[in-house]
PyMOL Python script that loads the backbone (N, CA, C, O; Angstrom):
from pymol import cmd

cmd.read_pdbstr("""\
ATOM      1  N   MET A   1       0.843  -1.183   0.000  1.00  0.00           N
ATOM      2  CA  MET A   1       0.000   0.000   0.000  1.00  0.00           C
ATOM      3  C   MET A   1       0.887   1.245   0.000  1.00  0.00           C
ATOM      4  O   MET A   1       1.801   1.362   0.816  1.00  0.00           O
ATOM      5  N   LYS A   2       0.617   2.155  -0.903  1.00  0.00           N
ATOM      6  CA  LYS A   2       1.400   3.382  -0.978  1.00  0.00           C
ATOM      7  C   LYS A   2       0.883   4.419   0.008  1.00  0.00           C
ATOM      8  O   LYS A   2      -0.319   4.548   0.243  1.00  0.00           O
ATOM      9  N   ARG A   3       1.825   5.145   0.569  1.00  0.00           N
ATOM     10  CA  ARG A   3       1.488   6.299   1.416  1.00  0.00           C
ATOM     11  C   ARG A   3       2.125   7.518   0.786  1.00  0.00           C
ATOM     12  O   ARG A   3       3.336   7.556   0.567  1.00  0.00           O
ATOM     13  N   ASN A   4       1.305   8.516   0.495  1.00  0.00           N
ATOM     14  CA  ASN A   4       1.826   9.726  -0.128  1.00  0.00           C
ATOM     15  C   ASN A   4       2.209  10.743   0.937  1.00  0.00           C
ATOM     16  O   ASN A   4       1.424  11.040   1.837  1.00  0.00           O
ATOM     17  N   LEU A   5       3.403  11.264   0.829  1.00  0.00           N
ATOM     18  CA  LEU A   5       3.862  12.332   1.712  1.00  0.00           C
ATOM     19  C   LEU A   5       4.080  13.583   0.877  1.00  0.00           C
ATOM     20  O   LEU A   5       4.631  13.521  -0.222  1.00  0.00           O
ATOM     21  N   GLN A   6       3.648  14.706   1.402  1.00  0.00           N
ATOM     22  CA  GLN A   6       3.896  15.968   0.709  1.00  0.00           C
ATOM     23  C   GLN A   6       5.173  16.587   1.252  1.00  0.00           C
ATOM     24  O   GLN A   6       5.340  16.753   2.460  1.00  0.00           O
ATOM     25  N   ILE A   7       6.062  16.921   0.342  1.00  0.00           N
ATOM     26  CA  ILE A   7       7.309  17.594   0.680  1.00  0.00           C
ATOM     27  C   ILE A   7       7.209  19.019   0.155  1.00  0.00           C
ATOM     28  O   ILE A   7       7.014  19.235  -1.041  1.00  0.00           O
ATOM     29  N   ASP A   8       7.342  19.973   1.040  1.00  0.00           N
ATOM     30  CA  ASP A   8       7.271  21.383   0.671  1.00  0.00           C
ATOM     31  C   ASP A   8       8.679  21.904   0.427  1.00  0.00           C
ATOM     32  O   ASP A   8       9.563  21.778   1.275  1.00  0.00           O
ATOM     33  N   ALA A   9       8.867  22.488  -0.739  1.00  0.00           N
ATOM     34  CA  ALA A   9      10.189  22.980  -1.128  1.00  0.00           C
ATOM     35  C   ALA A   9      10.123  24.478  -1.382  1.00  0.00           C
ATOM     36  O   ALA A   9       9.144  24.993  -1.922  1.00  0.00           O
ATOM     37  N   SER A  10      11.179  25.159  -0.983  1.00  0.00           N
ATOM     38  CA  SER A  10      11.266  26.592  -1.264  1.00  0.00           C
ATOM     39  C   SER A  10      12.723  26.944  -1.538  1.00  0.00           C
ATOM     40  O   SER A  10      13.647  26.300  -1.041  1.00  0.00           O
ATOM     41  N   TRP A  11      12.893  27.971  -2.334  1.00  0.00           N
ATOM     42  CA  TRP A  11      14.229  28.444  -2.687  1.00  0.00           C
ATOM     43  C   TRP A  11      14.627  29.530  -1.715  1.00  0.00           C
ATOM     44  O   TRP A  11      13.899  30.508  -1.543  1.00  0.00           O
ATOM     45  N   ASP A  12      15.784  29.372  -1.071  1.00  0.00           N
ATOM     46  CA  ASP A  12      16.337  30.393  -0.187  1.00  0.00           C
ATOM     47  C   ASP A  12      17.334  31.195  -1.009  1.00  0.00           C
ATOM     48  O   ASP A  12      18.457  30.749  -1.244  1.00  0.00           O
ATOM     49  N   ASP A  13      16.920  32.378  -1.443  1.00  0.00           N
ATOM     50  CA  ASP A  13      17.754  33.173  -2.334  1.00  0.00           C
ATOM     51  C   ASP A  13      19.027  33.664  -1.650  1.00  0.00           C
ATOM     52  O   ASP A  13      20.060  33.831  -2.297  1.00  0.00           O
ATOM     53  N   GLU A  14      18.949  33.890  -0.359  1.00  0.00           N
ATOM     54  CA  GLU A  14      20.129  34.358   0.376  1.00  0.00           C
ATOM     55  C   GLU A  14      21.184  33.256   0.473  1.00  0.00           C
ATOM     56  O   GLU A  14      22.365  33.497   0.223  1.00  0.00           O
ATOM     57  N   ALA A  15      20.755  32.059   0.833  1.00  0.00           N
ATOM     58  CA  ALA A  15      21.691  30.932   0.983  1.00  0.00           C
ATOM     59  C   ALA A  15      21.947  30.207  -0.337  1.00  0.00           C
ATOM     60  O   ALA A  15      22.884  29.416  -0.445  1.00  0.00           O
ATOM     61  N   LYS A  16      21.111  30.480  -1.339  1.00  0.00           N
ATOM     62  CA  LYS A  16      21.227  29.843  -2.656  1.00  0.00           C
ATOM     63  C   LYS A  16      21.082  28.322  -2.572  1.00  0.00           C
ATOM     64  O   LYS A  16      21.867  27.572  -3.152  1.00  0.00           O
ATOM     65  N   VAL A  17      20.053  27.888  -1.832  1.00  0.00           N
ATOM     66  CA  VAL A  17      19.757  26.464  -1.693  1.00  0.00           C
ATOM     67  C   VAL A  17      18.250  26.241  -1.722  1.00  0.00           C
ATOM     68  O   VAL A  17      17.462  27.128  -1.395  1.00  0.00           O
ATOM     69  N   TRP A  18      17.874  25.028  -2.122  1.00  0.00           N
ATOM     70  CA  TRP A  18      16.506  24.565  -1.977  1.00  0.00           C
ATOM     71  C   TRP A  18      16.357  24.013  -0.564  1.00  0.00           C
ATOM     72  O   TRP A  18      17.252  23.331  -0.065  1.00  0.00           O
ATOM     73  N   LEU A  19      15.250  24.299   0.069  1.00  0.00           N
ATOM     74  CA  LEU A  19      14.953  23.820   1.416  1.00  0.00           C
ATOM     75  C   LEU A  19      13.708  22.950   1.344  1.00  0.00           C
ATOM     76  O   LEU A  19      12.684  23.370   0.806  1.00  0.00           O
ATOM     77  N   ALA A  20      13.794  21.739   1.883  1.00  0.00           N
ATOM     78  CA  ALA A  20      12.660  20.815   1.891  1.00  0.00           C
ATOM     79  C   ALA A  20      12.262  20.512   3.325  1.00  0.00           C
ATOM     80  O   ALA A  20      13.103  20.172   4.157  1.00  0.00           O
ATOM     81  N   THR A  21      10.959  20.640   3.607  1.00  0.00           N
ATOM     82  CA  THR A  21      10.380  20.291   4.900  1.00  0.00           C
ATOM     83  C   THR A  21       9.069  19.558   4.632  1.00  0.00           C
ATOM     84  O   THR A  21       8.618  19.484   3.489  1.00  0.00           O
ATOM     85  N   SER A  22       8.461  19.017   5.682  1.00  0.00           N
ATOM     86  CA  SER A  22       7.187  18.337   5.508  1.00  0.00           C
ATOM     87  C   SER A  22       6.407  18.322   6.812  1.00  0.00           C
ATOM     88  O   SER A  22       6.946  17.994   7.869  1.00  0.00           O
ATOM     89  N   ALA A  23       5.137  18.681   6.725  1.00  0.00           N
ATOM     90  CA  ALA A  23       4.253  18.561   7.885  1.00  0.00           C
ATOM     91  C   ALA A  23       3.974  17.092   8.179  1.00  0.00           C
ATOM     92  O   ALA A  23       3.569  16.746   9.289  1.00  0.00           O
ATOM     93  N   ASP A  24       4.190  16.222   7.186  1.00  0.00           N
ATOM     94  CA  ASP A  24       3.944  14.790   7.346  1.00  0.00           C
ATOM     95  C   ASP A  24       5.073  14.058   8.065  1.00  0.00           C
ATOM     96  O   ASP A  24       4.870  12.960   8.583  1.00  0.00           O
ATOM     97  N   VAL A  25       6.273  14.665   8.098  1.00  0.00           N
ATOM     98  CA  VAL A  25       7.438  14.005   8.694  1.00  0.00           C
ATOM     99  C   VAL A  25       8.152  15.000   9.600  1.00  0.00           C
ATOM    100  O   VAL A  25       8.891  15.866   9.131  1.00  0.00           O
ATOM    101  N   SER A  26       7.928  14.867  10.875  1.00  0.00           N
ATOM    102  CA  SER A  26       8.567  15.754  11.845  1.00  0.00           C
ATOM    103  C   SER A  26      10.086  15.624  11.755  1.00  0.00           C
ATOM    104  O   SER A  26      10.627  14.518  11.725  1.00  0.00           O
ATOM    105  N   GLY A  27      10.759  16.765  11.714  1.00  0.00           N
ATOM    106  CA  GLY A  27      12.217  16.768  11.697  1.00  0.00           C
ATOM    107  C   GLY A  27      12.838  16.791  10.319  1.00  0.00           C
ATOM    108  O   GLY A  27      14.057  16.917  10.201  1.00  0.00           O
ATOM    109  N   LEU A  28      12.031  16.674   9.265  1.00  0.00           N
ATOM    110  CA  LEU A  28      12.604  16.719   7.920  1.00  0.00           C
ATOM    111  C   LEU A  28      12.985  18.148   7.580  1.00  0.00           C
ATOM    112  O   LEU A  28      12.140  19.042   7.546  1.00  0.00           O
ATOM    113  N   CYS A  29      14.254  18.345   7.333  1.00  0.00           N
ATOM    114  CA  CYS A  29      14.777  19.654   6.933  1.00  0.00           C
ATOM    115  C   CYS A  29      16.043  19.390   6.128  1.00  0.00           C
ATOM    116  O   CYS A  29      17.093  19.060   6.678  1.00  0.00           O
ATOM    117  N   VAL A  30      15.920  19.541   4.821  1.00  0.00           N
ATOM    118  CA  VAL A  30      17.014  19.220   3.902  1.00  0.00           C
ATOM    119  C   VAL A  30      17.329  20.445   3.072  1.00  0.00           C
ATOM    120  O   VAL A  30      16.424  21.156   2.635  1.00  0.00           O
ATOM    121  N   GLU A  31      18.603  20.693   2.855  1.00  0.00           N
ATOM    122  CA  GLU A  31      19.049  21.778   1.978  1.00  0.00           C
ATOM    123  C   GLU A  31      19.926  21.196   0.882  1.00  0.00           C
ATOM    124  O   GLU A  31      20.711  20.278   1.120  1.00  0.00           O
ATOM    125  N   ALA A  32      19.782  21.742  -0.327  1.00  0.00           N
ATOM    126  CA  ALA A  32      20.637  21.332  -1.441  1.00  0.00           C
ATOM    127  C   ALA A  32      20.698  22.468  -2.454  1.00  0.00           C
ATOM    128  O   ALA A  32      19.790  23.295  -2.540  1.00  0.00           O
ATOM    129  N   GLU A  33      21.780  22.493  -3.213  1.00  0.00           N
ATOM    130  CA  GLU A  33      21.978  23.576  -4.176  1.00  0.00           C
ATOM    131  C   GLU A  33      21.113  23.438  -5.423  1.00  0.00           C
ATOM    132  O   GLU A  33      20.871  24.426  -6.116  1.00  0.00           O
ATOM    133  N   THR A  34      20.640  22.222  -5.718  1.00  0.00           N
ATOM    134  CA  THR A  34      19.816  22.013  -6.900  1.00  0.00           C
ATOM    135  C   THR A  34      18.519  21.305  -6.520  1.00  0.00           C
ATOM    136  O   THR A  34      18.425  20.657  -5.478  1.00  0.00           O
ATOM    137  N   TRP A  35      17.519  21.447  -7.397  1.00  0.00           N
ATOM    138  CA  TRP A  35      16.234  20.765  -7.182  1.00  0.00           C
ATOM    139  C   TRP A  35      16.443  19.248  -7.138  1.00  0.00           C
ATOM    140  O   TRP A  35      15.933  18.574  -6.244  1.00  0.00           O
ATOM    141  N   ALA A  36      17.189  18.721  -8.099  1.00  0.00           N
ATOM    142  CA  ALA A  36      17.448  17.279  -8.148  1.00  0.00           C
ATOM    143  C   ALA A  36      18.215  16.810  -6.912  1.00  0.00           C
ATOM    144  O   ALA A  36      17.934  15.741  -6.370  1.00  0.00           O
ATOM    145  N   GLY A  37      19.180  17.611  -6.472  1.00  0.00           N
ATOM    146  CA  GLY A  37      19.940  17.268  -5.276  1.00  0.00           C
ATOM    147  C   GLY A  37      19.073  17.246  -4.037  1.00  0.00           C
ATOM    148  O   GLY A  37      19.251  16.391  -3.169  1.00  0.00           O
ATOM    149  N   MET A  38      18.137  18.176  -3.944  1.00  0.00           N
ATOM    150  CA  MET A  38      17.222  18.229  -2.803  1.00  0.00           C
ATOM    151  C   MET A  38      16.319  17.006  -2.788  1.00  0.00           C
ATOM    152  O   MET A  38      16.092  16.408  -1.737  1.00  0.00           O
ATOM    153  N   MET A  39      15.801  16.634  -3.960  1.00  0.00           N
ATOM    154  CA  MET A  39      14.945  15.450  -4.034  1.00  0.00           C
ATOM    155  C   MET A  39      15.719  14.189  -3.626  1.00  0.00           C
ATOM    156  O   MET A  39      15.186  13.337  -2.914  1.00  0.00           O
ATOM    157  N   GLU A  40      16.947  14.075  -4.067  1.00  0.00           N
ATOM    158  CA  GLU A  40      17.770  12.913  -3.729  1.00  0.00           C
ATOM    159  C   GLU A  40      18.077  12.862  -2.228  1.00  0.00           C
ATOM    160  O   GLU A  40      18.023  11.791  -1.623  1.00  0.00           O
ATOM    161  N   GLU A  41      18.397  14.003  -1.631  1.00  0.00           N
ATOM    162  CA  GLU A  41      18.669  14.052  -0.189  1.00  0.00           C
ATOM    163  C   GLU A  41      17.444  13.617   0.616  1.00  0.00           C
ATOM    164  O   GLU A  41      17.572  12.883   1.596  1.00  0.00           O
ATOM    165  N   VAL A  42      16.260  14.069   0.206  1.00  0.00           N
ATOM    166  CA  VAL A  42      15.019  13.661   0.884  1.00  0.00           C
ATOM    167  C   VAL A  42      14.840  12.156   0.760  1.00  0.00           C
ATOM    168  O   VAL A  42      14.531  11.482   1.742  1.00  0.00           O
ATOM    169  N   ARG A  43      15.034  11.627  -0.443  1.00  0.00           N
ATOM    170  CA  ARG A  43      14.889  10.186  -0.671  1.00  0.00           C
ATOM    171  C   ARG A  43      15.848   9.381   0.209  1.00  0.00           C
ATOM    172  O   ARG A  43      15.489   8.314   0.707  1.00  0.00           O
ATOM    173  N   LEU A  44      17.052   9.887   0.397  1.00  0.00           N
ATOM    174  CA  LEU A  44      18.045   9.168   1.196  1.00  0.00           C
ATOM    175  C   LEU A  44      17.790   9.248   2.694  1.00  0.00           C
ATOM    176  O   LEU A  44      18.068   8.290   3.416  1.00  0.00           O
ATOM    177  N   ILE A  45      17.269  10.369   3.175  1.00  0.00           N
ATOM    178  CA  ILE A  45      17.108  10.544   4.621  1.00  0.00           C
ATOM    179  C   ILE A  45      15.810   9.937   5.167  1.00  0.00           C
ATOM    180  O   ILE A  45      15.754   9.556   6.336  1.00  0.00           O
ATOM    181  N   LEU A  46      14.771   9.844   4.334  1.00  0.00           N
ATOM    182  CA  LEU A  46      13.479   9.365   4.830  1.00  0.00           C
ATOM    183  C   LEU A  46      13.510   7.968   5.450  1.00  0.00           C
ATOM    184  O   LEU A  46      12.874   7.774   6.487  1.00  0.00           O
ATOM    185  N   PRO A  47      14.212   6.980   4.878  1.00  0.00           N
ATOM    186  CA  PRO A  47      14.210   5.663   5.516  1.00  0.00           C
ATOM    187  C   PRO A  47      14.745   5.675   6.956  1.00  0.00           C
ATOM    188  O   PRO A  47      14.340   4.841   7.767  1.00  0.00           O
ATOM    189  N   ASP A  48      15.633   6.594   7.277  1.00  0.00           N
ATOM    190  CA  ASP A  48      16.150   6.696   8.648  1.00  0.00           C
ATOM    191  C   ASP A  48      15.250   7.555   9.534  1.00  0.00           C
ATOM    192  O   ASP A  48      15.147   7.315  10.737  1.00  0.00           O
ATOM    193  N   LEU A  49      14.606   8.548   8.946  1.00  0.00           N
ATOM    194  CA  LEU A  49      13.799   9.495   9.720  1.00  0.00           C
ATOM    195  C   LEU A  49      12.412   8.952  10.071  1.00  0.00           C
ATOM    196  O   LEU A  49      11.894   9.236  11.151  1.00  0.00           O
ATOM    197  N   MET A  50      11.817   8.186   9.184  1.00  0.00           N
ATOM    198  CA  MET A  50      10.457   7.692   9.415  1.00  0.00           C
ATOM    199  C   MET A  50      10.328   6.865  10.704  1.00  0.00           C
ATOM    200  O   MET A  50       9.407   7.114  11.481  1.00  0.00           O
ATOM    201  N   PRO A  51      11.212   5.894  10.960  1.00  0.00           N
ATOM    202  CA  PRO A  51      11.092   5.128  12.205  1.00  0.00           C
ATOM    203  C   PRO A  51      11.238   5.992  13.462  1.00  0.00           C
ATOM    204  O   PRO A  51      10.653   5.679  14.499  1.00  0.00           O
ATOM    205  N   LEU A  52      12.005   7.064  13.373  1.00  0.00           N
ATOM    206  CA  LEU A  52      12.134   7.959  14.524  1.00  0.00           C
ATOM    207  C   LEU A  52      10.825   8.672  14.823  1.00  0.00           C
ATOM    208  O   LEU A  52      10.611   9.151  15.937  1.00  0.00           O
ATOM    209  N   ASN A  53       9.948   8.741  13.824  1.00  0.00           N
ATOM    210  CA  ASN A  53       8.624   9.336  13.977  1.00  0.00           C
ATOM    211  C   ASN A  53       7.551   8.276  14.228  1.00  0.00           C
ATOM    212  O   ASN A  53       6.357   8.576  14.213  1.00  0.00           O
ATOM    213  N   GLY A  54       7.990   7.023  14.460  1.00  0.00           N
ATOM    214  CA  GLY A  54       7.045   5.939  14.706  1.00  0.00           C
ATOM    215  C   GLY A  54       6.279   5.526  13.465  1.00  0.00           C
ATOM    216  O   GLY A  54       5.169   5.004  13.564  1.00  0.00           O
ATOM    217  N   GLN A  55       6.867   5.757  12.286  1.00  0.00           N
ATOM    218  CA  GLN A  55       6.211   5.434  11.027  1.00  0.00           C
ATOM    219  C   GLN A  55       7.101   4.497  10.217  1.00  0.00           C
ATOM    220  O   GLN A  55       8.324   4.507  10.354  1.00  0.00           O
ATOM    221  N   SER A  56       6.477   3.704   9.387  1.00  0.00           N
ATOM    222  CA  SER A  56       7.219   2.824   8.495  1.00  0.00           C
ATOM    223  C   SER A  56       7.667   3.594   7.265  1.00  0.00           C
ATOM    224  O   SER A  56       6.981   4.511   6.812  1.00  0.00           O
ATOM    225  N   ALA A  57       8.812   3.221   6.730  1.00  0.00           N
ATOM    226  CA  ALA A  57       9.322   3.846   5.505  1.00  0.00           C
ATOM    227  C   ALA A  57       8.916   3.039   4.277  1.00  0.00           C
ATOM    228  O   ALA A  57       9.315   3.378   3.162  1.00  0.00           O
ATOM    229  N   ASP A  58       8.142   1.994   4.457  1.00  0.00           N
ATOM    230  CA  ASP A  58       7.720   1.150   3.339  1.00  0.00           C
ATOM    231  C   ASP A  58       6.607   1.809   2.533  1.00  0.00           C
ATOM    232  O   ASP A  58       5.713   2.441   3.097  1.00  0.00           O
ATOM    233  N   GLY A  59       6.665   1.660   1.224  1.00  0.00           N
ATOM    234  CA  GLY A  59       5.587   2.095   0.353  1.00  0.00           C
ATOM    235  C   GLY A  59       5.372   3.590   0.267  1.00  0.00           C
ATOM    236  O   GLY A  59       4.245   4.046   0.072  1.00  0.00           O
ATOM    237  N   LEU A  60       6.436   4.358   0.409  1.00  0.00           N
ATOM    238  CA  LEU A  60       6.286   5.809   0.362  1.00  0.00           C
ATOM    239  C   LEU A  60       6.222   6.322  -1.071  1.00  0.00           C
ATOM    240  O   LEU A  60       6.928   5.836  -1.955  1.00  0.00           O
ATOM    241  N   SER A  61       5.374   7.300  -1.279  1.00  0.00           N
ATOM    242  CA  SER A  61       5.291   8.034  -2.533  1.00  0.00           C
ATOM    243  C   SER A  61       5.411   9.502  -2.155  1.00  0.00           C
ATOM    244  O   SER A  61       4.681   9.988  -1.291  1.00  0.00           O
ATOM    245  N   LEU A  62       6.328  10.205  -2.802  1.00  0.00           N
ATOM    246  CA  LEU A  62       6.606  11.593  -2.427  1.00  0.00           C
ATOM    247  C   LEU A  62       6.073  12.558  -3.470  1.00  0.00           C
ATOM    248  O   LEU A  62       6.285  12.374  -4.668  1.00  0.00           O
ATOM    249  N   THR A  63       5.381  13.589  -3.006  1.00  0.00           N
ATOM    250  CA  THR A  63       4.933  14.673  -3.866  1.00  0.00           C
ATOM    251  C   THR A  63       5.662  15.925  -3.421  1.00  0.00           C
ATOM    252  O   THR A  63       5.505  16.372  -2.285  1.00  0.00           O
ATOM    253  N   PHE A  64       6.465  16.494  -4.324  1.00  0.00           N
ATOM    254  CA  PHE A  64       7.223  17.707  -4.025  1.00  0.00           C
ATOM    255  C   PHE A  64       6.431  18.911  -4.531  1.00  0.00           C
ATOM    256  O   PHE A  64       6.044  18.964  -5.698  1.00  0.00           O
ATOM    257  N   LYS A  65       6.196  19.871  -3.647  1.00  0.00           N
ATOM    258  CA  LYS A  65       5.488  21.094  -4.023  1.00  0.00           C
ATOM    259  C   LYS A  65       6.394  22.280  -3.739  1.00  0.00           C
ATOM    260  O   LYS A  65       6.926  22.430  -2.639  1.00  0.00           O
ATOM    261  N   ALA A  66       6.558  23.117  -4.753  1.00  0.00           N
ATOM    262  CA  ALA A  66       7.413  24.290  -4.614  1.00  0.00           C
ATOM    263  C   ALA A  66       6.557  25.539  -4.609  1.00  0.00           C
ATOM    264  O   ALA A  66       5.520  25.618  -5.268  1.00  0.00           O
ATOM    265  N   GLU A  67       7.016  26.498  -3.854  1.00  0.00           N
ATOM    266  CA  GLU A  67       6.355  27.795  -3.815  1.00  0.00           C
ATOM    267  C   GLU A  67       7.425  28.851  -4.001  1.00  0.00           C
ATOM    268  O   GLU A  67       8.531  28.754  -3.468  1.00  0.00           O
ATOM    269  N   SER A  68       7.069  29.847  -4.761  1.00  0.00           N
ATOM    270  CA  SER A  68       7.999  30.945  -5.001  1.00  0.00           C
ATOM    271  C   SER A  68       7.233  32.263  -4.933  1.00  0.00           C
ATOM    272  O   SER A  68       6.046  32.322  -5.254  1.00  0.00           O
ATOM    273  N   HIS A  69       7.908  33.287  -4.523  1.00  0.00           N
ATOM    274  CA  HIS A  69       7.302  34.603  -4.445  1.00  0.00           C
ATOM    275  C   HIS A  69       8.132  35.550  -5.295  1.00  0.00           C
ATOM    276  O   HIS A  69       9.362  35.541  -5.236  1.00  0.00           O
ATOM    277  N   LEU A  70       7.459  36.355  -6.073  1.00  0.00           N
ATOM    278  CA  LEU A  70       8.150  37.280  -6.953  1.00  0.00           C
ATOM    279  C   LEU A  70       7.509  38.654  -6.824  1.00  0.00           C
ATOM    280  O   LEU A  70       6.306  38.806  -7.039  1.00  0.00           O
ATOM    281  N   ASP A  71       8.303  39.643  -6.476  1.00  0.00           N
ATOM    282  CA  ASP A  71       7.839  41.034  -6.455  1.00  0.00           C
ATOM    283  C   ASP A  71       8.071  41.608  -7.847  1.00  0.00           C
ATOM    284  O   ASP A  71       9.187  41.580  -8.365  1.00  0.00           O
ATOM    285  N   VAL A  72       7.019  42.119  -8.436  1.00  0.00           N
ATOM    286  CA  VAL A  72       7.126  42.692  -9.774  1.00  0.00           C
ATOM    287  C   VAL A  72       7.068  44.201  -9.654  1.00  0.00           C
ATOM    288  O   VAL A  72       6.093  44.770  -9.163  1.00  0.00           O
ATOM    289  N   ALA A  73       8.129  44.833 -10.111  1.00  0.00           N
ATOM    290  CA  ALA A  73       8.194  46.304 -10.059  1.00  0.00           C
ATOM    291  C   ALA A  73       7.306  46.875 -11.147  1.00  0.00           C
ATOM    292  O   ALA A  73       7.221  46.333 -12.249  1.00  0.00           O
ATOM    293  N   ARG A  74       6.670  47.936 -10.835  1.00  0.00           N
ATOM    294  CA  ARG A  74       5.823  48.633 -11.783  1.00  0.00           C
ATOM    295  C   ARG A  74       6.668  49.511 -12.692  1.00  0.00           C
ATOM    296  O   ARG A  74       7.562  50.212 -12.218  1.00  0.00           O
ATOM    297  N   ALA A  75       6.398  49.481 -13.978  1.00  0.00           N
ATOM    298  CA  ALA A  75       7.139  50.314 -14.908  1.00  0.00           C
ATOM    299  C   ALA A  75       6.829  51.789 -14.666  1.00  0.00           C
ATOM    300  O   ALA A  75       5.677  52.145 -14.419  1.00  0.00           O
ATOM    301  N   SER A  76       7.839  52.645 -14.734  1.00  0.00           N
ATOM    302  CA  SER A  76       7.630  54.071 -14.481  1.00  0.00           C
ATOM    303  C   SER A  76       7.276  54.797 -15.743  1.00  0.00           C
ATOM    304  O   SER A  76       7.065  56.010 -15.719  1.00  0.00           O
TER     305      SER A  76
END
""", "prot")
cmd.dss("prot")
cmd.show_as("cartoon", "prot")
cmd.util.cbc("prot")
cmd.orient("prot")
């Protein structure tokens, strides 16, 4: 049986890294310089982190959601 976890990703422009967290997995906090690197780090850490949260790491399906904010200057 698959269990879907939502991974929330955001770009930290100051640190120049992607940050991944999840309300579904307490303690998940991953940083990576690329989107692909962030996804891989999450995939690698979840099998160790899930049991610490009293959850099984079997049958996981991950959905990555990114949010970005952009201020658009008005033309003068």
